[in-house]
MARBA-277637 format. One record per residue (C-alpha): residue number from 1; residue in one letter; z negated, x negated, y negated. Coordinates in steps of 0.2 Angstrom, whole numbers, plus 5000, padded with zeros to 4 digits. Layout:
BEGIN
+-----+------+------+------+------+
: seq : type :   zz :   xx :   yy :
+-----+------+------+------+------+
: NUM :    A :    Z :    X :    Y :
...
+-----+------+------+------+------+
***
This chain:
BEGIN
+-----+------+------+------+------+
: seq : type :   zz :   xx :   yy :
+-----+------+------+------+------+
:   1 :    M : 5136 : 4477 : 5454 :
:   2 :    V : 5137 : 4494 : 5463 :
:   3 :    L : 5129 : 4509 : 5455 :
:   4 :    K : 5123 : 4524 : 5466 :
:   5 :    K : 5130 : 4545 : 5464 :
:   6 :    G : 5111 : 4548 : 5462 :
:   7 :    F : 5109 : 4533 : 5445 :
:   8 :    V : 5121 : 4539 : 5437 :
:   9 :    F : 5118 : 4559 : 5437 :
:  10 :    S : 5100 : 4554 : 5432 :
:  11 :    V : 5104 : 4545 : 5416 :
:  12 :    D : 5117 : 4557 : 5412 :
:  13 :    A : 5100 : 4571 : 5413 :
:  14 :    V : 5090 : 4564 : 5404 :
:  15 :    I : 5103 : 4559 : 5391 :
:  16 :    S : 5109 : 4579 : 5390 :
:  17 :    L : 5089 : 4581 : 5392 :
:  18 :    L : 5087 : 4571 : 5376 :
:  19 :    L : 5102 : 4580 : 5365 :
:  20 :    L : 5093 : 4594 : 5367 :
:  21 :    L : 5076 : 4591 : 5362 :
:  22 :    T : 5084 : 4584 : 5347 :
:  23 :    A : 5095 : 4598 : 5345 :
:  24 :    L : 5081 : 4610 : 5349 :
:  25 :    S : 5069 : 4603 : 5335 :
:  26 :    G : 5082 : 4601 : 5321 :
:  27 :    I : 5084 : 4621 : 5321 :
:  28 :    Y : 5066 : 4620 : 5322 :
:  29 :    M : 5065 : 4610 : 5305 :
:  30 :    I : 5079 : 4621 : 5297 :
:  31 :    L : 5067 : 4635 : 5302 :
:  32 :    E : 5052 : 4629 : 5295 :
:  33 :    S : 5059 : 4626 : 5278 :
:  34 :    T : 5066 : 4644 : 5273 :
:  35 :    P : 5057 : 4656 : 5264 :
:  36 :    Y : 5049 : 4664 : 5279 :
:  37 :    S : 5041 : 4651 : 5283 :
:  38 :    R : 5031 : 4655 : 5267 :
:  39 :    L : 5030 : 4673 : 5272 :
:  40 :    P : 5009 : 4674 : 5276 :
:  41 :    K : 5004 : 4665 : 5262 :
:  42 :    Y : 5015 : 4677 : 5249 :
:  43 :    D : 5008 : 4690 : 5258 :
:  44 :    E : 4990 : 4683 : 5253 :
:  45 :    F : 4996 : 4681 : 5238 :
:  46 :    M : 4999 : 4696 : 5235 :
:  47 :    R : 4985 : 4703 : 5241 :
:  48 :    S : 4971 : 4690 : 5234 :
:  49 :    S : 4983 : 4700 : 5217 :
:  50 :    S : 4982 : 4715 : 5220 :
:  51 :    V : 4959 : 4714 : 5223 :
:  52 :    L : 4959 : 4705 : 5208 :
:  53 :    N : 4969 : 4719 : 5198 :
:  54 :    V : 4960 : 4734 : 5208 :
:  55 :    V : 4945 : 4724 : 5200 :
:  56 :    K : 4949 : 4724 : 5184 :
:  57 :    N : 4953 : 4740 : 5182 :
:  58 :    D : 4934 : 4747 : 5188 :
:  59 :    P : 4923 : 4755 : 5177 :
:  60 :    R : 4909 : 4743 : 5187 :
:  61 :    F : 4917 : 4727 : 5179 :
:  62 :    G : 4911 : 4733 : 5162 :
:  63 :    Q : 4897 : 4732 : 5170 :
:  64 :    V : 4898 : 4715 : 5175 :
:  65 :    L : 4905 : 4707 : 5161 :
:  66 :    D : 4889 : 4716 : 5148 :
:  67 :    N : 4876 : 4709 : 5162 :
:  68 :    A : 4887 : 4691 : 5161 :
:  69 :    I : 4887 : 4692 : 5140 :
:  70 :    A : 4868 : 4696 : 5141 :
:  71 :    G : 4863 : 4683 : 5152 :
:  72 :    N : 4860 : 4691 : 5167 :
:  73 :    S : 4869 : 4680 : 5177 :
:  74 :    N : 4859 : 4688 : 5193 :
:  75 :    Q : 4864 : 4704 : 5192 :
:  76 :    A : 4882 : 4699 : 5186 :
:  77 :    T : 4884 : 4689 : 5200 :
:  78 :    R : 4879 : 4704 : 5215 :
:  79 :    L : 4888 : 4717 : 5206 :
:  80 :    L : 4903 : 4708 : 5206 :
:  81 :    R : 4900 : 4701 : 5221 :
:  82 :    N : 4899 : 4719 : 5227 :
:  83 :    L : 4915 : 4725 : 5218 :
:  84 :    V : 4927 : 4711 : 5227 :
:  85 :    K : 4919 : 4714 : 5243 :
:  86 :    E : 4923 : 4732 : 5242 :
:  87 :    A : 4941 : 4729 : 5234 :
:  88 :    S : 4944 : 4715 : 5250 :
:  89 :    G : 4939 : 4723 : 5264 :
:  90 :    K : 4922 : 4714 : 5272 :
:  91 :    K : 4931 : 4704 : 5285 :
:  92 :    K : 4939 : 4692 : 5270 :
:  93 :    R : 4930 : 4677 : 5262 :
:  94 :    T : 4932 : 4676 : 5246 :
:  95 :    R : 4924 : 4666 : 5230 :
:  96 :    V : 4926 : 4673 : 5211 :
:  97 :    E : 4924 : 4662 : 5196 :
:  98 :    L : 4922 : 4674 : 5181 :
:  99 :    K : 4921 : 4665 : 5165 :
: 100 :    V : 4920 : 4672 : 5147 :
: 101 :    Y : 4923 : 4668 : 5130 :
: 102 :    N : 4919 : 4673 : 5112 :
: 103 :    S : 4932 : 4666 : 5097 :
: 104 :    T : 4921 : 4651 : 5095 :
: 105 :    A : 4913 : 4647 : 5112 :
: 106 :    E : 4911 : 4650 : 5132 :
: 107 :    V : 4897 : 4663 : 5135 :
: 108 :    A : 4898 : 4666 : 5152 :
: 109 :    V : 4902 : 4659 : 5168 :
: 110 :    V : 4898 : 4669 : 5185 :
: 111 :    K : 4904 : 4665 : 5201 :
: 112 :    A : 4902 : 4674 : 5217 :
: 113 :    S : 4904 : 4673 : 5234 :
: 114 :    Y : 4907 : 4683 : 5250 :
: 115 :    P : 4899 : 4679 : 5260 :
: 116 :    A : 4886 : 4674 : 5249 :
: 117 :    N : 4885 : 4656 : 5245 :
: 118 :    K : 4902 : 4648 : 5255 :
: 119 :    Q : 4914 : 4638 : 5251 :
: 120 :    P : 4930 : 4635 : 5261 :
: 121 :    S : 4933 : 4619 : 5271 :
: 122 :    T : 4948 : 4607 : 5269 :
: 123 :    S : 4953 : 4614 : 5286 :
: 124 :    D : 4953 : 4629 : 5278 :
: 125 :    S : 4972 : 4638 : 5269 :
: 126 :    V : 4965 : 4648 : 5253 :
: 127 :    S : 4975 : 4655 : 5242 :
: 128 :    A : 4970 : 4657 : 5225 :
: 129 :    V : 4973 : 4669 : 5210 :
: 130 :    S : 4971 : 4670 : 5191 :
: 131 :    K : 4970 : 4684 : 5179 :
: 132 :    T : 4968 : 4685 : 5161 :
: 133 :    F : 4957 : 4700 : 5153 :
: 134 :    V : 4951 : 4706 : 5136 :
: 135 :    Y : 4934 : 4716 : 5133 :
: 136 :    E : 4929 : 4725 : 5118 :
: 137 :    G : 4940 : 4717 : 5108 :
: 138 :    E : 4928 : 4703 : 5105 :
: 139 :    Y : 4928 : 4696 : 5123 :
: 140 :    Y : 4942 : 4690 : 5134 :
: 141 :    G : 4941 : 4677 : 5149 :
: 142 :    T : 4949 : 4673 : 5165 :
: 143 :    I : 4943 : 4680 : 5182 :
: 144 :    T : 4948 : 4669 : 5199 :
: 145 :    L : 4948 : 4675 : 5218 :
: 146 :    R : 4950 : 4660 : 5231 :
: 147 :    T : 4955 : 4669 : 5247 :
: 148 :    W : 4950 : 4663 : 5264 :
+-----+------+------+------+------+
***
């Protein structure tokens, strides 16, 4: 059997191309596994953590807690939504959950989202951050912020 010169060259070129694609995909896999690939997620996590710190240290957070403890959940929800919206920026989608406890039981749960009544879908990349707090020595709780 006699092989033509062009046939051998084309097989050689295809094998070279496959080796090149394998090498490039290997490099891509290595780069994806580095810490730098997680940088945007870490950045979003730190931004959400900063938003929670701003909310917790805002004097109006005490009003949110007072309303939640008193049972005025609508007022507490509205105040909490406005605090988070101001701290995170109007373009961010957020969902915040506030749980307040005393020494015996759970006192209040307040959930607020911006835009109102929005939940993240399964295709959204969600960053969640939780912080704890103590209020007036008698109450404590957690505040969780989800952004997407």
